C-alpha angles and dihedrals in degrees: 000000000000116000114268118253125209113264094239092053091050092046091048091049092050091049091050092048091050103041104021107032092140095045094230096189097054091104089055095048093050093060119091120222132030094263095054092045090051091052091048091050091050090051090053095053095034107040092180087079088069099055102025097074091054096041112136136199091248091057090048092054091053092046091047092057092045093046094051090046096053090043089060087055098039097055099059093035092050092054091045096048092047088058088049089057090049089246130129110279092236090068089067089061092043089054091053093054113050104028095055090054091053092047092050088060099043107022122100098201119096095198107039112114111203125219146103121313133206098235094053090045090052091048093052092045096048098042098045097040090056089075106015123045113226091207100044097040108019095159094056091043091054092048092051091050090053091046091050088052090052093051091046090053093048091049093048095047091047091055089054097045093047091045091239096137092124088074089073089058089070086076095082126207090255091054092050093047093051095041094048092046092050093046090049090051092050092047091051091051091049090056091064085085092065097036093051093041095238120166100195120045141167117276091209119093101208117111095241094056093043095050091044090053092048099049095040089063101047090131089062098053112123114218090201091061092044093052094045094045095046091046095053092041090054090049092051094047092049092052090048091051091051092051091050093051092045111029092189088067093060090127090069094067091037092056095039097086094051090044089052091051092050095046092045093049092048092047093050092046094051097043098036087231091166086076091056101056101282108132117217135195096248128196119006118192117239121228141063128294114304117220115263105181092116091051095067114111115221098157130088146291095037101032093087090051090054091045093052092046092048095051095047095044090042093057093047093046092046095050091048095049095048092047092050093045093050092048095056092039088058091053092054095039101241133116132239126201110237094204090049090052090052091053091048095047092044092049093049091052092049091050089043092055088056091053104046096269126133128211116320133180139152111294117205097225094053092043090050090053089048091051095046091047089063103251115182104188142000088278087096088072089054091052090049089052091051090052091050090047091055089050092051093049101044116002108050094097088063090068093061093099097040106130118232090223089066090053089051090052090051091052094048093050091050094046095052088068091058094060097091101190091160089057090052091051089050090052090051091053096045107033125006093195091056088049089054089051090051094048092044090057092044097048092042091056096042099044099028122020139284093273092049092052092050093047092049093050095046091045092053091047092051092047089053091052091048090048090052091051095044094040106026124183105274115180134189115238127211134191121257105228117258093010143081092238123117119196140168111289094211090058105035113056094195095056113113131205120249109237111247094000129098112200113197129183119203118205099196141064113286107258133146095270091046095054090042087060090052091052091052089046091054090054091051095041096105090047091054092050093049089054093047112097092208096058110109100190142018111243125172113239115257100156131041112197115196111203101209097177091114094045110100101179145011129202132205091267088054093052091048091049090047089055090050091046090053092052093044093052092043091057088056092049095254124132119215120219125191116210129192099357115178126242094256091050091049092052093050092046090051094048092048092049090237089118092061091046094054094038131239091252090064095054118076137161094201103034097146093053092047092053091049095048092047090050092055093046104043099047086076108080094203092065097047108104106171144343130199129199112242103171137033119265118277133200115241130185114239101207093184094057096030091228137106114256126190116227134183127213109230142174121237127206115192131197096219098046134062089212111114134173093027116159120244140165118229130184112254095193097062096035086210108153092198093055100086124166112203119219089249 
């Protein structure tokens, strides 16, 4: 029995293992003196202090090229995504100015390019517009969008400060693939309004409402918008195809959106297309971000709407940013701290909500361009912010004639990359349940709404976890001939059953549902062996051995169920044996008196080796000193002789072995003490 530890020490150790497994403050504790520790703490919360002192001119040249490149992509995408969120287009530029500066100071990723994303914009637009109309009450709608951004930032930063980043991991890869694909499909369908030149459109996001709105207004389709939109969409897809085939030409697809905006604006200006049904952006106010602290809404009845929108969009944006940052960190062989990233992303959204910015995160497309452009540090985000600042101060009037159909084409071309059909096929081949999670999220978003898709995906994921806990993977183990090794019989063809013994391995924490599964498995043990092709004989089960080597914990429900399992099996004449229990499990079994009920002789950490050693020892009659009957006689079926033979379960103590209280089967008919039959 391991020595008992005080409860507070155990509780403190568990908390440290859960929330501080990487010991993030070890660099602060190592330093001596208050000044050095303060500097180390500042370096932890502001990672730019680590790379800024050693920043070189060569790194600046690389970051300059990368920053200008992603700025050419961020400007048209920012305007487009703001329209997708039903917000003024200028907010897209505001959101590409302040948040990247904050992330450059606090972010730990070298490659993440910060800005607005389509999925978060769609979430904000669909959730807020369900209760507040962006056309009838634009001021309130804008204030709620900023308030939702504030709540999202507070939620994200709180997860990082409280070291709760593992919560984001509950959004599995299958959930993200299905949700992103469904959101991308909905966004593409929403852009039919701009491509077809429609003025009125459905506020619902489900595919049925959108298609009904499209085909009920066929008489209002504008062929000019269709031709212009399809032409620019074809141009964007061709440039994207070229960049994929030749990665060195990444700058072609990166510059294509800005090129489309410039060409579209020039074309509309020269042909006066705005007088022929082509809708344009219109006036954009010059100047930097105005303060918006007083615009936040913290009073009912709309505060709960902003809170719900902020939490949902915050989780999606956070999961996306961390996944993108980790992917590019793996390519360059460096590590990022997930909790640190949460603090940085949350802080930049809080500051952004104070400066007329809506929700921002790290989009994959922009980060990929930043990576391919050869960025070295987060300085590329600063350079992008400077480029956006110059645009806000001097160049916003140039976007007056930018056609909305070009913005729709830019959004569609970006969204097509989010429909990961290859990932869905991979899920189908690897794990059908994950594929169902993916399709549940996709169909929920497409045929319901964004919230429905997210709820469906999370519900299926939680049900899968509960199913694993309630019905854990319990496997039957068999002995590898001429060895002390026990392996899964469904995996190892040479593994043999142990006559009269059912060996089960449980791959889950010991809870009431888990041990209930073991009890049902013991009832069906003979059935499983009859179905097994490798079983050589049919033996009734007299011993159930639970291999608990993979069980890391047990709760009070588990100990109670273990007590009940022991009594249930005992009534059926079956003895339970616990093998390889951990120290924590042993302590809880001892404190709950279950250990005394089962018996110390039926709990072993090296049961296979004991059986093997006892076999070698007790087959020699000269070394057998005594044996004592422990159980009543039982009737066994001797398949070889075709007759019924009576056996007695005994205990053997040997002179040459320290193994005592080891279970054996000895023939009662012959009364020959040297004629031992091992349980194997």
